[in-house]
BAROLO-464434 format. One line per 3 residues: number of its first residue (from 0); for each residue x, y, z of C-alpha. Coordinates in Angstrom, 2 decimals. Layout:
<sites>
NUM = X:Y:Z; ...
</sites>
This chain:
<sites>
0 = 154.00:57.93:153.93; 150.47:57.15:155.08; 147.35:58.65:153.61
3 = 146.86:60.70:156.80; 150.36:62.24:156.53; 149.81:63.15:152.87
6 = 146.54:64.79:153.77; 148.04:66.86:156.55; 150.68:68.24:154.20
9 = 148.01:69.31:151.75; 146.01:70.97:154.51; 148.95:73.10:155.56
12 = 149.57:74.58:152.12; 145.95:75.41:151.30; 145.77:79.16:150.59
15 = 143.08:81.72:151.44; 140.77:82.79:148.66; 140.32:86.31:147.38
18 = 137.15:87.99:146.20; 133.80:88.96:147.68; 132.43:87.40:150.83
21 = 129.32:85.96:149.21; 128.94:82.24:148.63; 129.05:82.36:144.83
24 = 131.55:79.89:143.41; 133.81:81.15:140.63; 135.14:77.81:139.39
27 = 134.04:74.21:139.76; 137.15:72.07:139.25; 136.00:68.66:138.01
30 = 138.52:65.87:138.58; 137.88:62.28:137.48; 140.05:59.86:139.47
33 = 140.75:56.21:138.77; 143.69:54.55:140.51; 145.71:57.77:140.71
36 = 146.60:57.55:144.40; 150.25:58.51:143.81; 149.28:61.77:142.05
39 = 146.28:62.94:144.07; 148.11:65.07:146.65; 149.86:67.16:144.02
42 = 146.72:67.52:141.90; 144.34:68.42:144.74; 146.81:70.71:146.48
45 = 147.40:72.61:143.21; 143.64:73.18:142.97; 143.17:74.10:146.63
48 = 145.79:76.88:146.53; 144.01:78.67:143.66; 143.09:82.20:144.76
51 = 139.51:82.14:143.49; 136.27:80.97:145.02; 136.26:77.34:143.99
54 = 134.86:73.93:144.62; 136.62:70.67:143.84; 134.30:67.97:142.57
57 = 136.28:64.74:142.53; 134.52:61.77:140.95; 136.15:58.55:142.15
60 = 135.72:56.14:139.25; 135.99:52.87:141.16; 139.57:53.29:142.42
63 = 141.11:50.24:144.09; 144.57:51.63:144.98; 143.66:53.48:148.20
66 = 142.75:56.66:146.36; 139.10:56.48:147.53; 140.13:56.64:151.16
69 = 142.52:59.54:150.58; 139.80:61.47:148.75; 137.43:61.00:151.70
72 = 140.09:62.48:154.00; 140.34:65.55:151.78; 136.56:65.92:151.75
75 = 136.39:65.63:155.55; 139.04:68.27:156.12; 138.00:70.68:153.33
78 = 134.23:70.39:153.78; 133.52:73.69:152.08; 135.80:73.08:149.12
81 = 136.06:69.38:148.28; 133.18:67.13:147.33; 133.85:63.48:146.52
84 = 131.44:61.29:144.55; 132.09:57.54:144.35; 130.85:55.60:141.31
87 = 131.59:52.12:139.93; 134.43:51.99:137.42; 133.10:53.26:134.08
90 = 136.06:52.46:131.84; 136.69:56.03:130.70; 136.76:59.66:131.81
93 = 133.51:60.68:130.06; 130.98:59.54:132.65; 132.90:60.88:135.70
96 = 133.26:64.27:134.05; 129.56:64.38:133.15; 128.65:63.56:136.74
99 = 130.98:66.35:137.83; 129.18:68.82:135.57; 125.82:67.82:137.06
102 = 127.10:68.66:140.57; 128.90:71.87:139.58; 127.64:75.22:140.89
105 = 130.42:77.55:139.74; 130.18:80.25:137.10; 132.93:78.39:135.26
108 = 134.00:74.76:135.04; 137.59:73.60:134.70; 138.49:69.97:133.98
111 = 141.68:68.58:135.49; 142.91:65.00:135.35; 144.03:63.49:138.64
114 = 147.58:62.83:137.44; 148.04:66.40:136.19; 148.17:69.65:138.16
117 = 147.59:73.41:137.92; 150.02:76.31:138.09; 149.50:78.29:141.35
120 = 147.90:81.29:139.61; 146.17:79.40:136.78; 142.50:79.84:137.68
123 = 142.99:83.38:138.98; 144.45:84.46:135.66; 141.93:82.60:133.50
126 = 138.93:83.87:135.49; 140.25:87.43:135.23; 140.46:87.12:131.45
129 = 137.02:85.48:131.26; 135.37:88.15:133.40; 137.03:90.99:131.50
132 = 135.93:89.69:128.11; 132.76:87.77:128.95; 134.55:84.68:127.61
135 = 132.83:81.35:127.05; 136.12:79.42:126.79; 139.59:80.33:128.06
138 = 142.62:78.35:126.95; 145.42:78.45:129.52; 148.93:77.54:128.42
141 = 149.63:73.80:128.73; 153.13:72.45:129.37; 154.10:68.80:129.08
144 = 156.18:66.68:131.43; 157.06:63.56:129.48; 154.06:64.21:127.24
147 = 153.64:66.38:124.18; 151.68:69.57:124.85; 149.93:71.73:122.24
150 = 151.91:74.84:121.31; 150.54:76.65:118.25; 147.67:78.36:120.05
153 = 149.91:79.65:122.87; 152.31:81.78:120.84; 150.65:84.88:122.26
156 = 147.80:85.72:124.59; 144.53:87.13:123.29; 141.36:88.53:124.82
159 = 139.32:87.44:121.82; 140.19:85.02:119.03; 138.01:83.55:116.31
162 = 137.97:79.96:115.16; 138.63:81.06:111.59; 141.69:83.23:112.19
165 = 143.52:81.30:114.92; 144.82:77.84:115.81; 142.76:77.36:118.99
168 = 140.77:74.56:117.33; 144.01:72.56:117.16; 143.58:72.04:120.91
171 = 140.61:69.74:121.47; 141.50:68.56:124.96; 139.12:69.60:127.73
174 = 141.77:71.20:129.98; 140.24:74.64:129.63; 137.95:77.03:131.49
177 = 134.34:76.77:130.26; 131.40:78.99:131.17; 128.97:76.61:132.89
180 = 125.93:78.39:131.47; 127.23:77.57:127.98; 127.48:73.87:128.87
183 = 123.98:73.77:130.33; 122.23:75.84:127.68; 123.50:73.63:124.85
186 = 123.66:70.41:126.87; 127.35:69.97:126.08; 128.57:66.69:127.53
189 = 131.36:64.16:127.16; 130.99:60.94:125.22; 130.51:57.97:127.51
192 = 131.70:54.42:127.07; 134.69:55.66:125.04; 138.28:54.70:125.80
195 = 139.63:57.83:124.08; 138.21:60.85:122.26; 135.41:61.67:124.70
198 = 136.93:65.12:125.28; 137.25:65.82:121.55; 133.49:65.44:121.15
201 = 132.90:67.74:124.14; 135.35:70.47:123.12; 134.25:70.53:119.47
204 = 130.65:71.05:120.65; 131.72:73.85:123.02; 133.74:75.64:120.32
207 = 130.74:75.58:118.01; 128.64:77.56:120.49; 131.27:79.85:122.03
210 = 130.86:83.56:121.27; 134.14:84.63:122.91; 137.29:82.53:123.15
213 = 140.36:83.83:125.02; 143.94:82.64:125.44; 146.30:82.98:128.41
216 = 149.76:82.35:126.95; 152.13:84.08:129.37; 151.73:81.67:132.29
219 = 152.02:77.88:132.64; 148.43:77.13:133.63; 148.18:73.35:133.18
222 = 150.88:70.73:133.69; 150.32:67.60:131.60; 152.13:64.70:133.27
225 = 153.21:61.31:131.94; 152.93:58.45:134.39; 156.25:56.60:134.67
228 = 154.44:53.27:134.96; 152.53:53.90:131.69; 149.18:53.26:133.39
231 = 147.19:56.19:132.00; 144.61:55.49:129.30; 146.57:57.42:126.65
234 = 149.69:55.36:127.43; 147.99:51.99:127.19; 148.44:49.76:124.16
237 = 145.55:50.18:121.77; 144.57:53.64:122.99; 145.53:55.06:119.58
240 = 144.57:52.08:117.41; 144.27:53.70:113.95; 141.03:51.98:112.92
243 = 139.37:52.79:116.25; 140.61:56.36:116.10; 139.28:56.90:112.58
246 = 135.91:55.49:113.65; 135.87:57.72:116.73; 136.77:60.95:114.94
249 = 133.81:60.68:112.59; 131.38:61.78:115.33; 133.20:65.06:116.19
252 = 133.52:65.89:112.50; 129.81:65.30:111.92; 128.93:67.35:115.01
255 = 131.07:70.27:113.82; 129.58:70.06:110.32; 126.05:70.29:111.75
258 = 126.93:73.65:113.32; 129.25:75.13:110.65; 128.01:75.56:107.10
261 = 130.25:74.70:104.13; 132.83:77.36:103.37; 136.21:78.70:104.53
264 = 135.52:78.27:108.27; 134.46:74.64:107.90; 137.48:73.95:105.67
267 = 139.76:75.55:108.28; 138.34:73.31:111.01; 138.38:70.23:108.80
270 = 142.04:70.88:108.09; 142.75:70.23:111.76; 140.93:66.90:111.69
273 = 142.55:65.70:108.49; 146.04:66.80:109.52; 146.04:65.61:113.15
276 = 143.39:62.87:113.20; 143.02:61.34:109.75; 146.27:61.55:107.79
279 = 148.26:61.05:111.00; 147.15:57.40:110.80; 149.20:57.10:107.60
282 = 152.45:57.89:109.40; 154.40:55.81:111.93; 151.49:53.55:112.82
285 = 151.00:52.82:109.12; 154.62:51.70:108.76; 154.28:49.46:111.82
288 = 151.19:47.70:110.39; 151.13:44.64:108.14; 149.84:44.74:104.56
291 = 146.27:43.77:105.46; 146.11:46.36:108.23; 147.50:49.05:105.92
294 = 144.70:48.39:103.42; 142.10:48.68:106.20; 143.58:51.98:107.39
297 = 143.73:53.39:103.86; 140.14:52.35:103.26; 138.90:54.14:106.40
300 = 140.88:57.26:105.51; 139.45:57.19:101.98; 135.91:56.95:103.36
303 = 136.43:60.11:105.41; 137.99:61.87:102.42; 135.04:60.92:100.21
306 = 132.70:62.64:102.64; 134.63:65.65:103.96; 137.73:66.34:101.85
309 = 137.18:69.53:99.83; 139.39:71.71:97.61; 139.47:74.23:100.47
312 = 140.87:71.57:102.82; 143.37:70.44:100.19; 144.90:73.89:99.72
315 = 145.29:74.32:103.49; 147.32:71.13:104.02; 151.06:70.59:103.83
318 = 152.76:68.87:100.91; 152.89:65.35:102.35; 149.20:65.24:103.27
321 = 148.25:66.53:99.82; 150.30:63.70:98.35; 148.52:61.19:100.60
324 = 145.11:62.40:99.57; 145.89:61.53:95.95; 147.49:58.15:96.72
327 = 144.92:56.35:98.89; 144.59:53.55:96.35; 148.37:53.08:96.14
330 = 149.62:51.37:99.31; 153.24:51.31:98.13; 153.13:55.08:97.56
333 = 151.65:55.62:101.03; 154.45:53.54:102.53; 157.08:55.59:100.72
336 = 155.47:58.81:101.95; 155.43:57.49:105.50; 159.11:56.59:105.26
339 = 159.94:60.04:103.92; 157.99:61.61:106.76; 159.74:59.48:109.40
342 = 163.24:59.85:107.96; 165.53:62.05:110.04; 166.74:65.21:108.30
345 = 170.50:65.00:108.74; 172.01:68.47:108.48; 175.29:70.03:109.48
348 = 176.51:73.61:109.35; 180.02:73.79:107.87; 180.58:77.50:107.29
351 = 179.24:80.96:108.13; 180.71:84.26:106.90; 179.92:87.68:105.52
354 = 180.38:88.70:101.90; 179.35:92.33:101.71; 175.65:92.54:102.56
357 = 175.19:88.78:102.14; 175.58:86.06:104.76; 177.15:82.97:103.20
360 = 175.90:79.72:104.76; 177.43:76.37:103.84; 176.45:72.94:105.08
363 = 175.35:69.42:104.24; 171.84:67.95:104.35; 170.08:64.72:103.41
366 = 167.26:62.43:104.53; 168.54:59.53:106.58; 168.17:56.23:104.72
369 = 167.14:57.87:101.44; 169.78:58.05:98.75; 168.43:60.84:96.57
372 = 166.32:63.97:96.73; 164.79:66.39:94.26; 165.88:69.72:95.72
375 = 167.40:71.58:98.65; 166.92:75.09:99.98; 167.28:77.17:103.11
378 = 164.07:78.59:104.55; 164.10:81.71:106.73; 160.92:81.97:108.79
381 = 159.87:84.98:110.84; 159.53:83.69:114.40; 156.50:85.72:115.48
384 = 154.74:85.40:112.12; 155.47:81.86:110.85; 153.43:82.49:107.72
387 = 156.15:84.93:106.60; 159.11:83.09:105.15; 161.81:83.46:102.52
390 = 162.96:80.42:100.53; 166.52:80.61:99.18; 167.51:77.85:96.71
393 = 170.90:76.30:97.42; 173.87:75.72:95.15; 174.72:72.04:95.54
396 = 177.43:69.46:95.13; 175.88:66.18:96.26; 174.60:66.64:99.81
399 = 176.72:69.77:100.34; 175.13:73.17:99.80; 175.85:76.90:99.76
402 = 173.34:79.76:100.04; 173.79:83.53:99.88; 171.34:85.28:102.17
405 = 170.59:88.89:101.20; 170.08:90.77:104.48; 168.33:93.56:102.63
408 = 165.49:91.15:101.81; 164.72:90.52:105.48; 162.31:92.68:107.42
411 = 162.64:93.56:111.09; 162.33:90.58:113.45; 163.86:87.23:114.39
414 = 164.44:84.92:111.43; 164.99:81.21:112.14; 166.91:79.18:109.56
417 = 165.82:75.76:108.38; 167.15:73.47:105.71; 164.45:72.10:103.37
420 = 164.92:68.80:101.56; 162.37:67.94:98.84; 161.67:64.41:97.59
423 = 158.68:63.13:95.60; 156.86:66.41:96.12; 157.29:66.27:99.91
426 = 159.30:68.95:101.73; 161.04:68.03:104.99; 162.39:70.78:107.22
429 = 165.03:70.79:109.94; 166.47:73.63:112.04; 170.03:74.45:111.07
432 = 173.02:75.16:113.30; 172.89:72.90:116.36; 175.10:70.36:114.59
435 = 178.04:72.35:113.27; 181.74:71.93:112.69; 184.01:72.88:115.56
438 = 185.37:76.39:115.34; 182.27:77.91:113.76; 181.26:80.99:115.71
441 = 178.64:83.56:114.96; 179.76:86.25:112.51; 180.02:89.79:113.85
444 = 176.91:91.98:113.54; 176.71:94.15:110.46; 175.00:97.47:109.74
447 = 173.27:97.24:106.38; 171.27:100.17:105.04; 170.80:101.61:108.52
450 = 169.53:98.28:109.91; 171.60:96.06:112.18; 171.76:92.33:111.36
453 = 172.93:90.03:114.16; 173.40:86.32:113.35; 173.41:84.21:116.54
456 = 172.97:80.70:117.91; 169.92:80.18:120.14; 170.58:79.59:123.81
459 = 168.42:76.48:124.23; 169.39:74.39:121.20; 172.21:76.25:119.48
462 = 170.28:76.74:116.25; 171.13:79.52:113.80; 168.90:82.61:113.74
465 = 169.26:86.18:112.52; 168.06:89.10:114.60; 167.26:91.96:112.24
468 = 166.92:95.14:114.27; 168.23:94.00:117.66; 165.08:92.48:119.17
471 = 166.71:89.88:121.47; 170.45:90.23:120.83; 172.27:93.19:122.37
474 = 173.61:95.55:119.71; 177.31:96.26:120.28; 178.06:99.96:120.20
477 = 179.83:102.76:122.03; 178.91:106.37:122.64; 181.78:108.61:123.71
480 = 181.57:112.09:125.18; 183.99:114.53:123.52; 183.18:117.82:125.26
483 = 180.68:119.49:127.62; 180.09:123.13:128.56; 177.37:125.33:130.00
486 = 175.15:127.63:127.92; 172.45:130.14:128.69; 169.31:128.76:130.26
489 = 171.41:126.35:132.33; 171.67:124.05:129.39; 174.45:121.50:129.21
492 = 176.03:121.51:125.76; 177.16:118.02:124.77; 179.32:116.92:121.88
495 = 179.88:113.21:121.27; 180.33:110.46:118.77; 178.77:107.04:118.35
498 = 179.93:103.80:116.76; 177.67:100.79:116.13; 179.16:97.37:115.29
501 = 182.44:99.15:114.54; 181.08:101.72:112.11; 179.40:105.11:112.19
504 = 175.60:104.94:111.89; 173.70:107.16:109.52; 172.52:110.52:110.78
507 = 168.93:109.32:110.50; 169.63:106.58:113.05; 170.67:109.03:115.81
510 = 167.45:110.02:117.56; 167.70:111.55:121.03; 169.32:111.61:124.45
513 = 167.30:109.89:127.16; 167.92:110.87:130.79; 166.71:108.25:133.26
516 = 166.34:109.02:136.96; 168.14:106.26:138.80; 165.72:105.73:141.70
519 = 162.28:106.29:140.15; 162.91:105.28:136.53; 161.38:108.56:135.34
522 = 162.69:109.60:131.92; 163.30:112.91:130.16; 163.94:113.04:126.41
525 = 166.06:115.69:124.67; 166.56:116.05:120.94; 170.05:115.89:119.44
528 = 171.60:117.16:116.23; 173.09:114.30:114.20; 176.39:115.11:112.52
531 = 178.31:113.35:109.70; 180.59:110.50:110.70; 178.61:109.45:113.75
534 = 178.87:112.74:115.62; 176.04:114.36:117.58; 175.38:117.50:119.62
537 = 172.77:118.15:122.29; 171.55:121.00:124.50; 169.64:119.30:127.33
540 = 167.98:121.64:129.81; 169.29:119.74:132.84; 168.60:122.77:135.02
543 = 164.88:122.08:134.68; 165.10:118.43:135.72; 163.47:117.40:139.01
546 = 165.88:116.52:141.83; 167.60:113.18:141.51; 170.45:111.33:139.83
549 = 170.02:111.19:136.08; 171.89:108.75:133.81; 172.42:109.68:130.15
552 = 171.74:107.36:127.20; 171.90:107.96:123.46; 168.97:106.33:121.65
555 = 169.28:105.05:118.08; 166.90:103.52:115.57; 168.53:100.50:113.93
558 = 165.56:98.76:112.35; 164.02:97.27:115.50; 163.17:98.48:119.00
561 = 165.05:101.64:120.07; 168.67:100.80:120.93; 170.08:102.64:123.93
564 = 173.74:103.11:124.80; 175.15:104.70:127.95; 177.23:107.76:127.16
567 = 180.80:107.07:128.19; 182.73:109.94:129.78; 185.81:110.78:131.82
570 = 186.44:113.52:134.35; 188.37:115.70:131.91; 185.48:115.97:129.46
573 = 182.76:116.72:132.03; 182.21:120.38:132.91; 182.04:121.45:136.54
576 = 178.83:121.98:138.56; 176.56:125.01:138.33; 174.47:126.63:141.06
579 = 171.97:129.50:140.95; 169.10:130.99:142.93; 165.54:131.09:141.72
582 = 162.17:131.38:143.53; 163.85:131.24:146.98; 165.57:128.00:146.04
585 = 169.18:127.32:145.21; 169.43:124.91:142.31; 172.47:122.71:141.87
588 = 173.42:120.65:138.82; 176.55:118.49:138.96; 177.46:116.49:135.86
591 = 180.03:113.78:136.54; 181.62:110.62:135.17; 180.61:107.58:137.20
594 = 183.41:105.71:138.97; 184.64:102.56:137.31; 183.11:102.44:133.84
597 = 183.02:106.21:133.46; 179.56:107.12:132.21; 177.79:110.46:132.10
600 = 175.37:111.16:134.92; 174.01:114.32:136.55; 172.94:115.06:140.12
603 = 170.18:117.68:140.39; 169.35:119.26:143.77; 167.09:122.02:145.07
606 = 167.92:123.63:148.41; 166.00:126.26:150.42; 167.82:129.24:151.93
609 = 167.53:127.69:155.41; 169.12:124.46:154.19; 171.94:126.39:152.56
612 = 172.62:128.37:155.75; 172.67:125.18:157.80; 175.34:123.80:155.48
615 = 177.41:127.01:155.67; 177.08:127.96:159.34; 178.51:125.74:162.10
</sites>
């Protein structure tokens, strides 16, 4: 396809903007481009369809693959939206992005690489959050396509998060929405003449001055794309040379330290640098280096530790990095730690059954290539609060293990199971359940102390988890209508019984009957009397319901979100209709059992005298 054809396609899909009619620009999208011709249409089109007032500032960094000409076509066709600046090749993304900032006029600036692209509603959603909260930085969820994307900071959205009580500082890429006034007031710019790390310097500086940081986690805002030909800077050999990286990361650490005084906040931020930037160089790349290179890497790591490693950083790190910090003068020990870290955790689930209130889990686990270990346990971690976990030591025979999980010790939520293998003070974790013996199925749910426990295998990877309370797994149960009759006040007397996971729930679990109008979704709640053995009785005032078709549910509390069950019925147990006059209206209430599955519903009508006569008279 020619450049002209590509351009015409992009022009067709460009979307109208929303907002006021003034000329103020909401977002300046800065895009550095160097030999990205194959990706430009997707990138630019994804920016043009954003429903905000925007300008695209594309800085062509000496492209020689035809991208310059294609960019000029975009600029000619989208004169009010696309501005192209041509500069000689600079050897990195820092200078093109800085030039883009200098030409930006928007209230916010968003940086997008030419081989990546935006989700259709990305800027609209991020600007809405920024305007609502007066945000200086907005992190939009990043997803990777052949590349690893950050995840920890996108577990949930937030209008305001602090650097000290969140993981946003883990993400130091520049693919975020920044308030332009913040960048100008503090002269925040990218490092120039750097092959990698120029955005780390920029983002660290911006974080240090940001008063409000927000997170959009419920929408895929930015798509991080790997080039199949491996031509991006981050895919090139030497882009993550350990010595160069350790030299580069010193500047961002020093910049952060100039703005953040010693104490818990600085230690929290330093933890990120030591975990992801410093000690990471003692992992795979360390194993791949020769003896001389390993000594050089260890020496550079030690120099950074001498200057910035504090007791507060130490206590915030995981076990393997703590071990590394004390072994920087022992290359053999560092090699062993790297091998432990890189060894695959082999684990297999061999059995799963109930024993009273305990779930018995059996399996086998070991580190691949390592003949011994110092301990084994199963770790249950609360999915939406990873800091909450329960460690259950295993009974062992060689690599085989058995654990008894007390369901009464687990609070409400989703608990993910991991096997933990310890060796030389290092704990390696692996999710349990995906590799399991044939014939193993999930045990039936169990009601324990009024709380439902539902072991299950996750849909994506088949790993073992336990849903305590019925948060994501449907709770099996039946509610059966025994008898109905009319009482004074046009109340429908209901007698029924309920069974949950094959047993009668406690009286305290039976809460109320919920009537839901089928068309509007409107709900009416009526109290019920809980009876021994799973029975219940209700007196809903159905005669007072607005007109419509109302479906009946029994609501129970089983340790999680309210569990609702349709009330099953048959024609013999449902009383006949009732009609009466009141305030010149005839009211009609007709309980019935729905065809097919047979569930209790009620039709409520109100008819005027004229309507009634029309129905009676021919």
